[in-house]
C-alpha positions, 0 to 999 in steps of 0.5 A, spaced: 499 499 500 503 507 498 504 512 503 499 516 498 493 512 499 489 514 506 485 509 510 478 510 509 475 508 516 467 510 515 467 504 509 471 500 513 467 500 518 460 499 515 463 492 514 465 490 520 462 485 525 460 487 532 462 479 535 468 479 539 475 478 537 482 481 535 484 487 531 491 488 527 493 496 525 498 496 519 502 501 517 504 503 510 509 499 510 505 493 512 508 492 519 504 491 525 504 497 529 498 495 534 493 489 536 487 489 541 482 485 542 474 487 543 468 484 546 465 488 541 469 489 534 465 495 531 463 499 537 471 499 539 474 500 532 469 506 532 472 509 537 479 510 534 476 514 529 471 519 533 472 527 531 475 528 538 480 523 541 483 526 547 489 521 547 495 523 544 497 515 543 491 514 539 491 520 535 499 518 533 496 511 532 490 513 528 495 517 523 500 511 522 494 506 520 493 504 512 490 497 514 486 493 519 485 486 519 480 482 524 479 475 527 473 473 530 473 469 536 468 465 540 469 468 546 472 475 549 477 470 553 479 467 547 480 474 544 484 476 550 489 470 549 490 470 541 491 478 543 497 476 548 500 471 542 500 476 537 503 482 541 508 476 542 508 475 535 509 482 532 512 486 538 507 492 535 510 499 538 504 502 540 502 496 545 505 496 551 511 490 551 514 486 557 521 486 555 523 480 559 525 474 554 529 471 560 527 464 561 525 463 569 530 458 573 527 452 576 530 447 582 531 440 578 530 434 581 533 429 576 530 422 574 537 418 577 539 413 581 541 417 585 537 424 584 541 430 583 538 437 586 540 442 581 538 449 577 535 449 571 533 454 566 530 453 559 526 447 555 524 441 560 527 436 556 531 432 562 526 427 565 525 429 573 521 433 577 521 441 576 520 446 582 518 453 580 519 458 576 523 462 581 523 469 580 530 469 579 537 465 580 539 468 586 532 466 589 534 458 587 542 458 589 539 461 595 534 455 596 539 450 594 544 453 599 539 452 604 537 445 602 545 442 602 545 444 610 538 441 611 538 434 606 544 431 605 543 430 597 549 431 591 549 437 587 554 434 583 554 433 576 552 426 573 559 426 570 563 428 577 558 423 580 560 418 575 567 418 576 569 419 583 573 414 587 573 417 594 567 423 597 568 430 596 568 436 601 561 436 601 561 429 605 566 432 610 562 438 611 556 433 611 552 437 606 552 430 601 551 423 604 556 421 598 552 416 594 557 416 589 561 411 593 556 407 596 557 411 603 549 411 604 544 405 602 539 407 596 533 406 602 536 412 606 537 416 600 531 416 597 528 417 603 532 424 604 529 425 597 522 424 599 523 429 605 527 434 600 520 433 595 516 435 600 519 441 603 520 444 595 512 443 595 511 447 601 509 442 606 515 444 612 511 442 617 510 435 614 517 434 613 518 436 620 513 431 623 517 425 618 524 428 622 521 427 629 519 420 627 525 418 624 529 421 630 525 418 636 526 411 632 533 412 631 533 413 639 530 407 640 535 403 636 540 406 640 543 409 633 544 416 637 549 419 631 543 418 627 539 420 631 543 427 633 543 428 625 535 428 625 535 433 630 540 437 627 535 437 621 529 438 625 532 445 628 535 447 621 527 446 618 524 450 624 529 456 624 527 455 616 519 456 618 520 462 623 524 466 617 519 465 612 512 464 614 508 469 612 501 466 614 496 460 615 492 463 610 496 465 605 499 460 600 499 460 593 499 468 592 502 473 587 502 480 590 502 486 583 504 493 586 504 498 581 507 505 579 507 509 573 510 517 572 513 521 566 511 515 562 515 510 565 512 504 569 514 499 574 511 493 577 513 490 583 511 482 584 512 479 591 511 471 590 508 467 596 507 460 596 505 456 601 506 461 607 513 463 605 515 468 601 519 466 595 522 472 592 520 478 589 522 482 583 521 489 579 519 490 571 520 495 567 515 494 562 516 498 554 511 504 554 509 507 549 508 515 549 501 517 551 499 510 554 494 510 560 497 506 567 490 503 567 492 500 560 500 498 563 498 495 569 493 490 565 498 489 559 503 487 564 498 482 568 496 479 561 503 479 558 506 475 564 501 470 566 499 468 559 507 467 558 509 460 556 514 458 561 508 461 566 503 456 565 502 450 569 505 454 576 500 454 582 498 461 583 490 461 586 490 468 587 493 475 584 492 481 588 493 488 587 490 495 589 488 498 582 480 495 580 479 494 573 472 491 569 477 486 565 479 482 570 475 477 570 476 476 563 483 475 564 482 471 570 478 466 566 484 467 560 489 465 566 485 459 568 484 457 562 491 455 561 492 452 567 488 446 570 486 451 577 482 457 578 486 463 579 482 469 581 484 476 581 482 481 587 483 488 590 484 486 597 481 493 602 483 490 609 487 485 612 494 482 611 493 482 603 492 489 603 498 490 607 502 486 602 499 491 597 501 496 600 508 493 601 509 492 594 506 498 591 511 502 597 517 498 593 515 499 586 515 507 587 522 506 590 524 503 584 521 508 580 524 514 583 530 510 583 530 509 575 528 517 574 534 519 577 538 515 573 535 517 567 535 525 569 543 524 571 544 520 564 539 525 560 544 531 563 550 527 562 548 526 554 546 534 553 554 535 556 556 530 552 552 533 545 555 540 547 563 537 547 562 533 540 558 539 537 552 534 535 546 538 534 541 533 532 542 529 538 545 523 540 540 517 539 545 511 540 552 510 542 557 504 542 564 502 544 568 496 543 574 493 547 579 487 546 581 482 551 587 476 551 591 473 555 598 474 552 595 474 545 590 468 545 583 467 546 582 475 543 574 477 544 572 483 542 566 487 546 560 491 543 556 495 548 550 500 546 547 505 550 540 509 548 539 515 551 536 512 557 543 507 559 545 501 557 541 497 552 544 490 554 539 486 549 544 489 543 551 487 547 555 483 542 561 478 543 566 476 537 571 471 538 577 473 533 580 469 529 585 468 524 589 474 527 597 475 530 596 473 537 597 480 541 595 484 534 589 488 537 588 493 531 587 486 527 582 484 533 579 491 532 578 491 525 575 484 525 570 486 530 568 492 527 567 488 520 563 484 522 558 488 527 557 493 521 558 490 514 551 487 515 547 493 518 542 495 514 537 498 519 539 506 521 536 506 527 541 501 529 547 505 527 551 509 532 551 517 532 558 516 536 563 509 536 568 509 542 574 506 542 577 503 547 585 506 545 588 511 542 591 513 536 593 506 533 587 503 535 582 509 532 587 510 525 585 502 525 577 503 526 576 508 521 580 504 516 575 499 517 570 503 517 572 507 511 571 499 507 564 499 509 562 505 507 557 507 513 551 511 512 550 515 516 558 515 518 558 514 526 563 520 529 569 516 532 572 518 539 578 514 542 578 514 549 586 513 551 588 512 558 593 516 561 600 514 563 598 513 570 592 509 567 587 513 573 580 515 572 579 522 571 586 523 566 583 520 560 585 523 553 579 524 548 581 523 541 575 526 536 574 524 530 579 524 523 583 530 525 584 526 532 583 533 536 585 531 543 581 534 549 582 533 556 576 534 561 576 536 569 574 530 573 568 532 575 565 533 568 558 530 566 560 528 559 566 524 561 562 521 567 558 518 562 564 516 557 567 512 563 561 509 564 561 506 557 568 505 557 568 501 563 561 497 561 565 495 555 571 493 559 567 488 563 564 485 558 570 483 554 574 481 560 567 477 562 567 474 554 574 472 554 574 469 561 568 465 559 572 462 552 578 461 556 574 457 561 571 453 556 578 451 553 580 449 559 574 445 561 575 441 553 579 435 553 584 434 547 580 428 546 573 432 544 573 433 536 576 426 534 572 422 530 569 416 533 571 418 540 565 419 543 563 421 551 564 412 553 570 412 549 574 418 552 572 415 559 575 409 557 582 411 555 582 416 561 581 410 566 585 405 563 591 409 561 591 413 568 589 420 565 591 425 559 598 426 561 599 419 560 594 418 553 599 423 550 605 420 552 601 413 549 604 409 543 599 406 537 600 400 541 598 402 548 592 405 545 590 399 542 589 395 548 584 400 551 577 396 550 573 399 545 579 402 541 581 399 534 587 399 530 585 404 526 582 409 531 588 408 536 592 410 529 587 416 529 587 419 536 594 418 536 595 422 530 591 427 533 594 428 539 602 428 535 599 433 529 
């Protein structure tokens, strides 16, 4: 559809159904810009094209409409679910979007002979039981650490378990019963697994009752050491219950706090399961200009609770402070995706109202903190624009840094900042290959080339490109940029450390002329540059360490055709370690069970090429 062709709203509305359904609005480039649902499509869509529309957001939306498509549904609940799926698919710019693409962590109890407790993210492919989801990885690690003190269940990997010949330090600390070397019977280990399962299901009192019974039985049998172990478990369980217990009538509950100001929203979520506080987390939805607070909260509830990774979790009640006529249909949609009923309520008094007030207070504090940070960044950005004489304003900044250890396993980092601060979803790491070790100029050129050679989106082209280095690095960067023929071309700024490498003594090298500037240590523009540079440095070092650690964990036997995990294990066990494998002749390799003469020669050649 051409840009000159205007959308004929009157003709369109003549034929729109009055049934419930979902509508999609497109711009002139056939891009979905808004997705909505309605109990009565005709009435809802007519409201967009009235002569007087107060909302600036609606005015901007209508001005960009080139086409509208509708999908009829049987019920309003069905429309709500379809709306959520379409928003997740198209990410329209006029919809409120929950910026949360992380997979949520679970505690995983494996279906092993001696089950293992561990943290799990992602698809649930492995057999076993999954408990959660938890609000963040810290909550899972804290729970696992706590459980190690109460239940002596292994948390080591299956490969560590399979290759141990003597108990590890966790056994000495009484945090594991060492099933790997047979220091515990299958019956006793399974009993601890059963207790841990009850604990993870929130049935703490049942665990204590079982432990009291076990302690009494051990005492009657005069197994006093075992009775003492159960006594310690009981004491630890009671301390945990005292710390986490909330209220007997609050079992499966999510408390949603909300704050909205200056076009920014914060949702603070407090999770309570089986009368215990599981954790809390603040969310910052992406809010289009002109959005109403109620629309933001409603969109968050729909997108959060209809997300795939949260289906199946038991939430009996969601409480919040803002009433809405749509809560009933939304609770029906949430219940439709689970095997239990979830209700949404707005408590006015009692413990639940106190929790809502607490969540709202946390949301207000988080919002004020974020607004203060944005104000500081904006002030520093204005100073940087003045320094670099950029009249059109800085929309996007990127910074590159190089990290390696004596020239090995080089990693380049690229961090991105927009006018609100770090844009971590756009961060990138590049594993640098095919250069002379330690050649930072070549590494920088390769990273820039890989970053921008296929960049066709002008919105993702930086206004300013910072290079962590002096004139040599900046010259190499410009040579690489010139070959790419970028449009618009970013302004390159080198950030050279002083002789003493102290913060505040940096020299800025600006543009092709490499004009050198020194800024006072209290200058706001310098603080912003230091923030970006330090973030790039941190990201580069993190990437290099991850690559180095991966290389250290990788056996030289990996990658050899025909040598899988079992054969690697046989070779290492039979020959007594990696050093002996590297010294072994072809004849010695042939003696390993499962290794043929041809494969022995292949292994030898791979280790001595």
